[in-house]
DRENGU-610652 format. One record per residue (C-alpha): residue in one letter; residue number from 1; x, y, z. Coordinates in nm, 3 decimals. Layout:
<sites>
site type a | seq NUM | east X | north Y | up Z
...
</sites>
This chain:
<sites>
site type x | seq 1 | east 1.807 | north -2.044 | up -2.690
site type x | seq 2 | east 2.039 | north -2.005 | up -2.390
site type x | seq 3 | east 1.883 | north -1.993 | up -2.043
site type x | seq 4 | east 2.064 | north -1.777 | up -1.787
site type x | seq 5 | east 1.982 | north -1.707 | up -1.422
site type x | seq 6 | east 2.084 | north -1.356 | up -1.313
site type x | seq 7 | east 2.134 | north -1.269 | up -0.946
site type x | seq 8 | east 1.906 | north -0.965 | up -0.950
site type x | seq 9 | east 1.836 | north -0.743 | up -0.651
site type x | seq 10 | east 1.830 | north -1.011 | up -0.377
site type x | seq 11 | east 2.194 | north -1.112 | up -0.384
site type x | seq 12 | east 2.306 | north -0.890 | up -0.094
site type x | seq 13 | east 2.006 | north -0.982 | up 0.122
site type x | seq 14 | east 2.101 | north -1.350 | up 0.078
site type x | seq 15 | east 2.456 | north -1.312 | up 0.213
site type x | seq 16 | east 2.651 | north -1.491 | up 0.357
site type x | seq 17 | east 2.533 | north -1.777 | up 0.132
site type x | seq 18 | east 2.582 | north -1.574 | up -0.188
site type x | seq 19 | east 2.939 | north -1.481 | up -0.096
site type x | seq 20 | east 3.044 | north -1.815 | up -0.245
site type x | seq 21 | east 2.772 | north -1.899 | up -0.500
site type x | seq 22 | east 2.522 | north -1.731 | up -0.733
site type x | seq 23 | east 2.168 | north -1.688 | up -0.605
site type x | seq 24 | east 2.060 | north -1.968 | up -0.839
site type x | seq 25 | east 2.292 | north -2.219 | up -0.668
site type x | seq 26 | east 2.107 | north -2.198 | up -0.334
site type x | seq 27 | east 1.946 | north -2.526 | up -0.229
site type x | seq 28 | east 1.589 | north -2.522 | up -0.097
site type x | seq 29 | east 1.365 | north -2.827 | up -0.097
site type x | seq 30 | east 1.539 | north -3.114 | up -0.275
site type x | seq 31 | east 1.701 | north -2.918 | up -0.558
site type x | seq 32 | east 1.894 | north -2.596 | up -0.606
site type x | seq 33 | east 1.712 | north -2.313 | up -0.782
site type x | seq 34 | east 1.914 | north -2.385 | up -1.097
site type x | seq 35 | east 1.822 | north -2.753 | up -1.087
site type x | seq 36 | east 1.453 | north -2.663 | up -1.053
site type x | seq 37 | east 1.470 | north -2.438 | up -1.360
site type x | seq 38 | east 1.659 | north -2.701 | up -1.559
site type x | seq 39 | east 1.389 | north -2.959 | up -1.491
site type x | seq 40 | east 1.108 | north -2.718 | up -1.585
site type x | seq 41 | east 1.288 | north -2.595 | up -1.897
site type x | seq 42 | east 1.431 | north -2.936 | up -1.989
site type x | seq 43 | east 1.753 | north -2.756 | up -2.078
site type x | seq 44 | east 2.082 | north -2.656 | up -1.914
site type x | seq 45 | east 2.094 | north -2.324 | up -1.728
site type x | seq 46 | east 2.399 | north -2.106 | up -1.654
site type x | seq 47 | east 2.457 | north -1.798 | up -1.436
site type x | seq 48 | east 2.512 | north -1.426 | up -1.472
site type x | seq 49 | east 2.667 | north -1.341 | up -1.138
site type x | seq 50 | east 2.940 | north -1.140 | up -0.967
site type x | seq 51 | east 3.263 | north -1.120 | up -1.165
site type x | seq 52 | east 3.469 | north -1.293 | up -0.894
site type x | seq 53 | east 3.231 | north -1.593 | up -0.904
site type x | seq 54 | east 3.210 | north -1.620 | up -1.281
site type x | seq 55 | east 3.519 | north -1.838 | up -1.319
site type x | seq 56 | east 3.358 | north -2.116 | up -1.117
site type x | seq 57 | east 3.005 | north -2.038 | up -1.236
site type x | seq 58 | east 3.045 | north -1.925 | up -1.600
site type x | seq 59 | east 2.772 | north -1.779 | up -1.817
site type x | seq 60 | east 2.693 | north -1.971 | up -2.136
site type x | seq 61 | east 2.547 | north -1.709 | up -2.370
site type x | seq 62 | east 2.459 | north -1.705 | up -2.740
site type x | seq 63 | east 2.278 | north -1.492 | up -2.992
site type x | seq 64 | east 1.940 | north -1.559 | up -2.830
site type x | seq 65 | east 1.920 | north -1.557 | up -2.450
site type x | seq 66 | east 1.638 | north -1.582 | up -2.200
site type x | seq 67 | east 1.752 | north -1.431 | up -1.872
site type x | seq 68 | east 1.552 | north -1.525 | up -1.562
site type x | seq 69 | east 1.556 | north -1.370 | up -1.214
site type x | seq 70 | east 1.740 | north -1.637 | up -1.010
site type x | seq 71 | east 1.548 | north -1.579 | up -0.685
site type x | seq 72 | east 1.212 | north -1.662 | up -0.847
site type x | seq 73 | east 1.084 | north -2.020 | up -0.827
site type x | seq 74 | east 0.973 | north -2.191 | up -1.148
site type x | seq 75 | east 0.609 | north -2.294 | up -1.184
site type x | seq 76 | east 0.445 | north -2.416 | up -1.502
site type x | seq 77 | east 0.244 | north -2.097 | up -1.586
site type x | seq 78 | east 0.547 | north -1.874 | up -1.527
site type x | seq 79 | east 0.775 | north -2.097 | up -1.733
site type x | seq 80 | east 0.522 | north -2.088 | up -2.018
site type x | seq 81 | east 0.495 | north -1.708 | up -2.002
site type x | seq 82 | east 0.873 | north -1.666 | up -2.010
site type x | seq 83 | east 0.910 | north -1.902 | up -2.305
site type x | seq 84 | east 0.659 | north -1.693 | up -2.502
site type x | seq 85 | east 0.876 | north -1.381 | up -2.480
site type x | seq 86 | east 1.023 | north -1.255 | up -2.805
site type x | seq 87 | east 1.360 | north -1.081 | up -2.838
site type x | seq 88 | east 1.342 | north -0.738 | up -2.679
site type x | seq 89 | east 1.051 | north -0.830 | up -2.449
site type x | seq 90 | east 1.044 | north -0.851 | up -2.068
site type x | seq 91 | east 0.804 | north -1.001 | up -1.815
site type x | seq 92 | east 0.727 | north -0.817 | up -1.491
site type x | seq 93 | east 0.529 | north -0.863 | up -1.173
site type x | seq 94 | east 0.482 | north -0.510 | up -1.046
site type x | seq 95 | east 0.833 | north -0.372 | up -0.987
site type x | seq 96 | east 0.995 | north -0.716 | up -1.005
site type x | seq 97 | east 1.141 | north -0.818 | up -1.339
site type x | seq 98 | east 1.091 | north -1.192 | up -1.383
site type x | seq 99 | east 1.283 | north -1.234 | up -1.706
site type x | seq 100 | east 1.370 | north -1.091 | up -2.045
site type x | seq 101 | east 1.488 | north -1.210 | up -2.385
site type x | seq 102 | east 1.786 | north -1.043 | up -2.549
site type x | seq 103 | east 2.074 | north -1.099 | up -2.787
site type x | seq 104 | east 2.292 | north -0.913 | up -2.535
site type x | seq 105 | east 2.324 | north -1.120 | up -2.214
site type x | seq 106 | east 2.490 | north -0.833 | up -2.026
site type x | seq 107 | east 2.214 | north -0.577 | up -2.076
site type x | seq 108 | east 2.042 | north -0.443 | up -1.765
site type x | seq 109 | east 1.669 | north -0.476 | up -1.803
site type x | seq 110 | east 1.452 | north -0.175 | up -1.738
site type x | seq 111 | east 1.111 | north -0.078 | up -1.863
site type x | seq 112 | east 1.243 | north 0.181 | up -2.107
site type x | seq 113 | east 1.456 | north -0.064 | up -2.304
site type x | seq 114 | east 1.204 | north -0.345 | up -2.355
site type x | seq 115 | east 0.850 | north -0.417 | up -2.466
site type x | seq 116 | east 0.697 | north -0.503 | up -2.132
site type x | seq 117 | east 0.435 | north -0.755 | up -2.024
site type x | seq 118 | east 0.273 | north -0.791 | up -1.682
site type x | seq 119 | east 0.252 | north -1.142 | up -1.539
site type x | seq 120 | east -0.097 | north -1.205 | up -1.395
site type x | seq 121 | east -0.015 | north -1.504 | up -1.175
site type x | seq 122 | east 0.136 | north -1.553 | up -0.831
site type x | seq 123 | east 0.513 | north -1.520 | up -0.802
site type x | seq 124 | east 0.707 | north -1.713 | up -0.543
site type x | seq 125 | east 1.044 | north -1.554 | up -0.460
site type x | seq 126 | east 1.336 | north -1.618 | up -0.225
site type x | seq 127 | east 1.394 | north -1.275 | up -0.073
site type x | seq 128 | east 1.586 | north -1.324 | up 0.253
site type x | seq 129 | east 1.811 | north -1.582 | up 0.420
site type x | seq 130 | east 1.539 | north -1.692 | up 0.660
site type x | seq 131 | east 1.314 | north -1.776 | up 0.364
site type x | seq 132 | east 1.545 | north -2.071 | up 0.293
site type x | seq 133 | east 1.414 | north -2.263 | up 0.594
site type x | seq 134 | east 1.072 | north -2.097 | up 0.633
site type x | seq 135 | east 0.979 | north -2.173 | up 0.269
site type x | seq 136 | east 1.148 | north -2.512 | up 0.265
site type x | seq 137 | east 0.826 | north -2.706 | up 0.320
site type x | seq 138 | east 0.662 | north -2.559 | up 0.012
site type x | seq 139 | east 0.977 | north -2.610 | up -0.195
site type x | seq 140 | east 1.013 | north -2.969 | up -0.077
site type x | seq 141 | east 0.654 | north -3.050 | up -0.171
site type x | seq 142 | east 0.700 | north -2.900 | up -0.519
site type x | seq 143 | east 1.033 | north -3.076 | up -0.576
site type x | seq 144 | east 0.900 | north -3.411 | up -0.453
site type x | seq 145 | east 0.622 | north -3.392 | up -0.713
site type x | seq 146 | east 0.867 | north -3.278 | up -0.981
site type x | seq 147 | east 1.130 | north -3.544 | up -0.910
site type x | seq 148 | east 0.907 | north -3.846 | up -0.844
site type x | seq 149 | east 0.616 | north -3.792 | up -1.086
site type x | seq 150 | east 0.553 | north -4.108 | up -1.287
site type x | seq 151 | east 0.827 | north -4.301 | up -1.106
site type x | seq 152 | east 0.828 | north -4.583 | up -0.853
site type x | seq 153 | east 1.030 | north -4.581 | up -0.533
site type x | seq 154 | east 1.303 | north -4.834 | up -0.478
site type x | seq 155 | east 1.191 | north -5.105 | up -0.233
site type x | seq 156 | east 1.180 | north -5.000 | up 0.134
site type x | seq 157 | east 1.303 | north -5.259 | up 0.383
site type x | seq 158 | east 1.039 | north -5.428 | up 0.597
site type x | seq 159 | east 1.250 | north -5.362 | up 0.907
site type x | seq 160 | east 1.118 | north -5.002 | up 0.901
site type x | seq 161 | east 0.792 | north -4.866 | up 1.040
site type x | seq 162 | east 0.621 | north -4.646 | up 0.778
site type x | seq 163 | east 0.340 | north -4.394 | up 0.810
site type x | seq 164 | east 0.184 | north -4.280 | up 0.481
site type x | seq 165 | east 0.426 | north -4.488 | up 0.269
site type x | seq 166 | east 0.289 | north -4.346 | up -0.058
site type x | seq 167 | east 0.472 | north -4.023 | up 0.027
site type x | seq 168 | east 0.807 | north -4.193 | up 0.088
site type x | seq 169 | east 1.046 | north -4.227 | up -0.206
site type x | seq 170 | east 1.386 | north -4.395 | up -0.217
site type x | seq 171 | east 1.623 | north -4.357 | up -0.510
site type x | seq 172 | east 1.841 | north -4.643 | up -0.631
site type x | seq 173 | east 2.107 | north -4.740 | up -0.380
site type x | seq 174 | east 1.939 | north -4.570 | up -0.083
site type x | seq 175 | east 1.948 | north -4.767 | up 0.243
site type x | seq 176 | east 1.710 | north -4.739 | up 0.540
site type x | seq 177 | east 1.687 | north -4.999 | up 0.815
site type x | seq 178 | east 1.508 | north -5.024 | up 1.152
site type x | seq 179 | east 1.381 | north -4.664 | up 1.151
site type x | seq 180 | east 1.045 | north -4.488 | up 1.179
site type x | seq 181 | east 0.951 | north -4.278 | up 0.875
site type x | seq 182 | east 0.636 | north -4.069 | up 0.916
site type x | seq 183 | east 0.530 | north -3.886 | up 0.599
site type x | seq 184 | east 0.190 | north -3.775 | up 0.727
site type x | seq 185 | east 0.290 | north -3.406 | up 0.738
site type x | seq 186 | east 0.532 | north -3.395 | up 0.446
site type x | seq 187 | east 0.705 | north -3.622 | up 0.194
site type x | seq 188 | east 1.026 | north -3.809 | up 0.268
site type x | seq 189 | east 1.279 | north -3.829 | up -0.016
site type x | seq 190 | east 1.596 | north -4.036 | up 0.021
site type x | seq 191 | east 1.841 | north -3.972 | up -0.260
site type x | seq 192 | east 2.070 | north -4.200 | up -0.456
site type x | seq 193 | east 2.311 | north -4.394 | up -0.232
site type x | seq 194 | east 2.196 | north -4.203 | up 0.077
site type x | seq 195 | east 2.190 | north -4.385 | up 0.411
site type x | seq 196 | east 1.960 | north -4.370 | up 0.714
site type x | seq 197 | east 2.120 | north -4.585 | up 0.981
site type x | seq 198 | east 1.934 | north -4.786 | up 1.242
site type x | seq 199 | east 1.718 | north -4.638 | up 1.516
site type x | seq 200 | east 1.622 | north -4.305 | up 1.359
site type x | seq 201 | east 1.298 | north -4.111 | up 1.401
site type x | seq 202 | east 1.204 | north -3.908 | up 1.093
site type x | seq 203 | east 0.895 | north -3.694 | up 1.063
site type x | seq 204 | east 0.866 | north -3.545 | up 0.715
site type x | seq 205 | east 0.910 | north -3.355 | up 0.511
site type x | seq 206 | east 1.268 | north -3.460 | up 0.462
site type x | seq 207 | east 1.501 | north -3.434 | up 0.166
site type x | seq 208 | east 1.811 | north -3.646 | up 0.219
site type x | seq 209 | east 2.010 | north -3.586 | up -0.098
site type x | seq 210 | east 2.251 | north -3.820 | up -0.272
site type x | seq 211 | east 2.521 | north -3.986 | up -0.060
site type x | seq 212 | east 2.399 | north -3.806 | up 0.255
site type x | seq 213 | east 2.394 | north -3.993 | up 0.587
site type x | seq 214 | east 2.174 | north -3.987 | up 0.894
site type x | seq 215 | east 2.371 | north -4.149 | up 1.176
site type x | seq 216 | east 2.211 | north -4.365 | up 1.447
site type x | seq 217 | east 1.961 | north -4.225 | up 1.691
site type x | seq 218 | east 1.873 | north -3.898 | up 1.518
site type x | seq 219 | east 1.543 | north -3.716 | up 1.561
site type x | seq 220 | east 1.450 | north -3.515 | up 1.252
site type x | seq 221 | east 1.142 | north -3.296 | up 1.221
site type x | seq 222 | east 1.047 | north -3.150 | up 0.888
site type x | seq 223 | east 1.061 | north -2.972 | up 0.670
site type x | seq 224 | east 1.436 | north -3.038 | up 0.669
site type x | seq 225 | east 1.690 | north -3.074 | up 0.386
site type x | seq 226 | east 2.031 | north -3.239 | up 0.404
site type x | seq 227 | east 2.229 | north -3.170 | up 0.087
site type x | seq 228 | east 2.453 | north -3.411 | up -0.107
site type x | seq 229 | east 2.723 | north -3.583 | up 0.100
site type x | seq 230 | east 2.594 | north -3.421 | up 0.419
site type x | seq 231 | east 2.609 | north -3.604 | up 0.751
site type x | seq 232 | east 2.368 | north -3.544 | up 1.040
site type x | seq 233 | east 2.271 | north -3.672 | up 1.382
site type x | seq 234 | east 2.112 | north -3.538 | up 1.702
site type x | seq 235 | east 1.793 | north -3.332 | up 1.690
site type x | seq 236 | east 1.714 | north -3.126 | up 1.379
site type x | seq 237 | east 1.402 | north -2.923 | up 1.313
site type x | seq 238 | east 1.305 | north -2.729 | up 0.997
site type x | seq 239 | east 1.660 | north -2.666 | up 0.877
site type x | seq 240 | east 1.843 | north -2.663 | up 0.544
site type x | seq 241 | east 2.197 | north -2.799 | up 0.532
site type x | seq 242 | east 2.379 | north -2.748 | up 0.202
site type x | seq 243 | east 2.606 | north -3.015 | up 0.054
site type x | seq 244 | east 2.917 | north -3.161 | up 0.221
site type x | seq 245 | east 2.836 | north -3.019 | up 0.566
site type x | seq 246 | east 2.830 | north -3.219 | up 0.888
site type x | seq 247 | east 2.628 | north -3.204 | up 1.205
site type x | seq 248 | east 2.735 | north -3.553 | up 1.296
site type x | seq 249 | east 2.671 | north -3.565 | up 1.671
site type x | seq 250 | east 2.411 | north -3.494 | up 1.939
site type x | seq 251 | east 2.292 | north -3.137 | up 1.986
site type x | seq 252 | east 2.004 | north -2.926 | up 1.856
site type x | seq 253 | east 1.977 | north -2.741 | up 1.524
site type x | seq 254 | east 1.648 | north -2.567 | up 1.455
site type x | seq 255 | east 1.508 | north -2.317 | up 1.202
site type x | seq 256 | east 1.857 | north -2.278 | up 1.059
site type x | seq 257 | east 2.062 | north -2.281 | up 0.739
site type x | seq 258 | east 2.417 | north -2.414 | up 0.703
site type x | seq 259 | east 2.621 | north -2.354 | up 0.389
site type x | seq 260 | east 2.864 | north -2.603 | up 0.233
site type x | seq 261 | east 3.169 | north -2.751 | up 0.409
site type x | seq 262 | east 3.047 | north -2.654 | up 0.755
site type x | seq 263 | east 3.110 | north -2.870 | up 1.062
site type x | seq 264 | east 2.912 | north -2.849 | up 1.385
site type x | seq 265 | east 3.097 | north -2.989 | up 1.688
site type x | seq 266 | east 2.948 | north -3.246 | up 1.924
site type x | seq 267 | east 2.678 | north -3.121 | up 2.164
site type x | seq 268 | east 2.656 | north -2.782 | up 1.994
site type x | seq 269 | east 2.314 | north -2.616 | up 2.014
site type x | seq 270 | east 2.132 | north -2.316 | up 1.878
site type x | seq 271 | east 1.837 | north -2.130 | up 2.022
site type x | seq 272 | east 1.550 | north -2.071 | up 1.782
site type x | seq 273 | east 1.308 | north -1.899 | up 2.025
site type x | seq 274 | east 1.365 | north -1.592 | up 2.243
site type x | seq 275 | east 1.292 | north -1.622 | up 2.614
site type x | seq 276 | east 1.031 | north -1.347 | up 2.587
site type x | seq 277 | east 0.874 | north -1.505 | up 2.275
site type x | seq 278 | east 0.936 | north -1.186 | up 2.077
site type x | seq 279 | east 0.977 | north -1.188 | up 1.700
site type x | seq 280 | east 1.338 | north -1.242 | up 1.594
site type x | seq 281 | east 1.561 | north -0.976 | up 1.439
site type x | seq 282 | east 1.846 | north -1.098 | up 1.216
site type x | seq 283 | east 2.155 | north -0.930 | up 1.075
site type x | seq 284 | east 2.093 | north -0.818 | up 0.717
site type x | seq 285 | east 2.394 | north -0.735 | up 0.499
site type x | seq 286 | east 2.173 | north -0.529 | up 0.269
site type x | seq 287 | east 2.047 | north -0.286 | up 0.534
site type x | seq 288 | east 2.357 | north -0.328 | up 0.757
site type x | seq 289 | east 2.146 | north -0.370 | up 1.068
site type x | seq 290 | east 1.939 | north -0.625 | up 1.255
site type x | seq 291 | east 1.607 | north -0.637 | up 1.072
site type x | seq 292 | east 1.277 | north -0.794 | up 1.180
site type x | seq 293 | east 1.211 | north -1.132 | up 1.024
site type x | seq 294 | east 0.848 | north -1.149 | up 1.132
site type x | seq 295 | east 0.929 | north -1.496 | up 1.269
site type x | seq 296 | east 0.903 | north -1.621 | up 1.623
site type x | seq 297 | east 1.132 | north -1.914 | up 1.542
site type x | seq 298 | east 1.465 | north -1.833 | up 1.376
site type x | seq 299 | east 1.799 | north -1.994 | up 1.456
site type x | seq 300 | east 2.142 | north -1.996 | up 1.294
site type x | seq 301 | east 2.260 | north -1.877 | up 0.950
site type x | seq 302 | east 2.614 | north -2.007 | up 0.882
site type x | seq 303 | east 2.818 | north -1.941 | up 0.567
site type x | seq 304 | east 3.042 | north -2.190 | up 0.385
site type x | seq 305 | east 3.352 | north -2.339 | up 0.551
site type x | seq 306 | east 3.255 | north -2.225 | up 0.903
site type x | seq 307 | east 3.300 | north -2.459 | up 1.198
site type x | seq 308 | east 3.231 | north -2.492 | up 1.569
site type x | seq 309 | east 3.407 | north -2.674 | up 1.851
site type x | seq 310 | east 3.224 | north -2.906 | up 2.088
site type x | seq 311 | east 2.958 | north -2.757 | up 2.317
site type x | seq 312 | east 2.922 | north -2.436 | up 2.116
site type x | seq 313 | east 2.607 | north -2.233 | up 2.184
site type x | seq 314 | east 2.431 | north -1.984 | up 1.958
site type x | seq 315 | east 2.168 | north -1.730 | up 2.052
site type x | seq 316 | east 1.840 | north -1.694 | up 1.865
site type x | seq 317 | east 1.892 | north -1.530 | up 1.528
site type x | seq 318 | east 2.271 | north -1.559 | up 1.485
site type x | seq 319 | east 2.450 | north -1.495 | up 1.153
site type x | seq 320 | east 2.796 | north -1.647 | up 1.100
site type x | seq 321 | east 2.992 | north -1.552 | up 0.789
site type x | seq 322 | east 3.224 | north -1.757 | up 0.567
site type x | seq 323 | east 3.534 | north -1.932 | up 0.708
site type x | seq 324 | east 3.465 | north -1.868 | up 1.074
site type x | seq 325 | east 3.594 | north -2.085 | up 1.357
site type x | seq 326 | east 3.390 | north -2.065 | up 1.679
site type x | seq 327 | east 3.556 | north -2.245 | up 1.968
site type x | seq 328 | east 3.537 | north -2.081 | up 2.313
site type x | seq 329 | east 3.267 | north -2.116 | up 2.582
site type x | seq 330 | east 2.966 | north -1.888 | up 2.600
site type x | seq 331 | east 2.740 | north -1.729 | up 2.339
site type x | seq 332 | east 2.920 | north -1.540 | up 2.060
site type x | seq 333 | east 2.757 | north -1.219 | up 1.941
site type x | seq 334 | east 2.463 | north -1.244 | up 1.698
site type x | seq 335 | east 2.669 | north -1.138 | up 1.395
site type x | seq 336 | east 3.013 | north -1.284 | up 1.333
site type x | seq 337 | east 3.189 | north -1.148 | up 1.021
site type x | seq 338 | east 3.360 | north -1.378 | up 0.774
site type x | seq 339 | east 3.712 | north -1.501 | up 0.857
site type x | seq 340 | east 3.667 | north -1.460 | up 1.234
site type x | seq 341 | east 3.835 | north -1.688 | up 1.489
site type x | seq 342 | east 3.720 | north -1.704 | up 1.850
site type x | seq 343 | east 3.392 | north -1.675 | up 2.038
site type x | seq 344 | east 3.223 | north -1.508 | up 2.333
site type x | seq 345 | east 3.550 | north -1.372 | up 2.473
site type x | seq 346 | east 3.638 | north -1.202 | up 2.144
site type x | seq 347 | east 3.757 | north -1.265 | up 1.790
site type x | seq 348 | east 4.073 | north -1.234 | up 1.588
site type x | seq 349 | east 4.113 | north -1.252 | up 1.211
site type x | seq 350 | east 4.130 | north -1.601 | up 1.064
site type x | seq 351 | east 4.405 | north -1.549 | up 0.809
site type x | seq 352 | east 4.332 | north -1.686 | up 0.458
site type x | seq 353 | east 4.641 | north -1.906 | up 0.443
site type x | seq 354 | east 4.537 | north -2.102 | up 0.753
site type x | seq 355 | east 4.173 | north -2.109 | up 0.643
site type x | seq 356 | east 4.266 | north -2.244 | up 0.300
site type x | seq 357 | east 4.481 | north -2.518 | up 0.454
site type x | seq 358 | east 4.186 | north -2.635 | up 0.664
site type x | seq 359 | east 3.951 | north -2.622 | up 0.363
site type x | seq 360 | east 4.194 | north -2.825 | up 0.152
site type x | seq 361 | east 4.219 | north -3.098 | up 0.416
site type x | seq 362 | east 3.842 | north -3.114 | up 0.477
site type x | seq 363 | east 3.758 | north -3.128 | up 0.108
site type x | seq 364 | east 4.025 | north -3.390 | up 0.035
site type x | seq 365 | east 3.857 | north -3.620 | up 0.291
site type x | seq 366 | east 3.549 | north -3.618 | up 0.062
site type x | seq 367 | east 3.753 | north -3.661 | up -0.256
site type x | seq 368 | east 3.706 | north -3.299 | up -0.370
site type x | seq 369 | east 3.992 | north -3.070 | up -0.475
site type x | seq 370 | east 4.035 | north -2.724 | up -0.326
site type x | seq 371 | east 4.113 | north -2.536 | up -0.646
site type x | seq 372 | east 4.285 | north -2.209 | up -0.723
site type x | seq 373 | east 3.940 | north -2.080 | up -0.822
site type x | seq 374 | east 3.807 | north -2.168 | up -0.474
site type x | seq 375 | east 4.101 | north -1.983 | up -0.319
site type x | seq 376 | east 4.039 | north -1.674 | up -0.535
site type x | seq 377 | east 3.673 | north -1.667 | up -0.436
site type x | seq 378 | east 3.748 | north -1.696 | up -0.066
site type x | seq 379 | east 4.026 | north -1.437 | up -0.090
site type x | seq 380 | east 3.772 | north -1.197 | up -0.240
site type x | seq 381 | east 3.531 | north -1.270 | up 0.045
site type x | seq 382 | east 3.812 | north -1.205 | up 0.295
site type x | seq 383 | east 3.881 | north -0.865 | up 0.142
site type x | seq 384 | east 3.515 | north -0.770 | up 0.092
site type x | seq 385 | east 3.424 | north -0.856 | up 0.452
site type x | seq 386 | east 3.724 | north -0.681 | up 0.612
site type x | seq 387 | east 3.518 | north -0.377 | up 0.716
site type x | seq 388 | east 3.302 | north -0.593 | up 0.945
site type x | seq 389 | east 3.598 | north -0.734 | up 1.139
site type x | seq 390 | east 3.752 | north -0.543 | up 1.429
site type x | seq 391 | east 4.123 | north -0.516 | up 1.357
</sites>
């Protein structure tokens, strides 16, 4: 049996994060969606995704394949129902296909081509970009139970002040000294070789993934996730920061999502609440307009490889694409297309050659190669997003 996550119908609604990864590679809680499924299935999982992403995220198919909707979260009853499917059968929840079993991994599932079953339980799905932070608390709770069940935390230094220590878990090599960790409203997970420096105030839930760092004097309110090799400081509230991104200085980040290889300049801030307390509208690539989120608090959505200069400000509900460089005073507009360079006074096109040079240098500092495959993916994003940029 080969397990494959397919992007399904939510891929466009999850841009800009799915410009550079399959839906199943999105991180929410402690783990990515793929990692959650692999733990529940106790087996490796691959992707069926856009052709331009398939070189970096290949599909591993065989003669017997179980394909699962990547935006759906695994829970024990759903996993059991999917495993019971026979070849030629599909599992649905209303109009949402949850998964199907087929010898042909490229087949498009519809009701006419399969023997169909209706799933009776609740289905938990990632539908929009803002779900990544607004559902992060639930995901973090589920992942904390999944990752720590039956295990014992590494010792926590006595220099720290702990509240509800039974909900605090350190992996091997994690370091925390002279900080306050309060897990009364959510678990705190500190990954392998992660570091919380002295003088930090952490109110869970928090997922600090492997090799991530919280610098001195940070104030973190949950539920917040900092992905592998991330670096944070300042004030952070209910945000998800994917791997290798840095918000390493003072400034506020709230109700936001940052992709990989982002860098937020010192004293940069985002608004997460409108002055009139109205519900936030956010740019949606699927509808090509600003759509209601239903949320009163919604901050910044920033795609991979985007960066800000010092003292950058973002309005409530701002979407920044991939490979953007925001560097002039004032508030940029609420939707900045990929490969844009500038700010409130206007934007020019950030040419791929220059963008790739910057990416290569940044990644080399973390010991990661910028590959030809990475360049091909970003070149595709540059071309696909051209219609949003003013020439």
